[in-house]
N, C-alpha and C positions, 0 to 999 in steps of 0.2 A: 505494499501500499503506501504512496505519496503523501506525505505531510509536508507542510510548512511550504506546497511549490514545488522541492526540490530534492527532500531526504527521502529516499526508500528503507522504510521498514516491514518486517514481516507480517504478512495478514492473519496470522494465529501466533498464539502465544507458544513459545519454543519449550519442548520438553525438559530441555535441557537448560531453561533457565533459572538462575539460583535463587528468584522469587516463586516460580512456579508451583502452586500449591501450598504457599502462606498463606497470612492473615491476611486477607482482603477487606481494610475497614478506612473509615475516611481518611486517616494519617497514614496508611498504605503506601510504598512505593506503587503498587501495580494501579492504584487510580491516576496516576500521571502518566502511565504508558499509554502512547498512543495508540498501540494494539487496541486497549479498552474504550479509553474517552471517543476517539475517532472513527471507531467502527460502527457500520451500519448494522445492525442486527437483526434487519427487517421487520417483520409483521407490523408495519407502519411507525417505528421507533426511530429516530433521528440520533446521529451520533450527540453524545454530549459537549463537542467540540467538531466543527467542519474540518476536515483535513486540513484545507487548506486557512485554515485561520491558526492552527495550531504554532504553537510558540515555534521559531526558528533555531533560538540558541539550545531547549530543551530537544528539538529534535536531533541536534547535532550529537548533543550527546546521549540520546540513545542509539543512535546509529554504530556512535563508539563503544558502548556497551553489547550492543548484539554482535558488534566483529570480534567481541575479544580483549579491546585495547584496553578498558578499563572494570574494575570490578563494581563498581556503582556508579549510576550516572549523575553529576553534579549537577542538580537543579536550582537554578539561583532563583529566588522569590520574587527579586525585581532584575530589571535589565538596567545594567550601570552605562 
């Protein structure tokens, strides 16, 4: 899936993701993952965030994470 206009992330959660099967709550890392919040689940439900509107700085971090470059995506709360 393409997010933030240019970044490719998986369409589904990789089974080897270190967060796979972990707690899924409001403060969890998965609730910031573009796979979850930008996915169209069908049944008339819209994504939480349109893939084009996903933050580019977060998208870059997720791409690095999924590529195995970092152990944890560093998601800044504010763009500096």
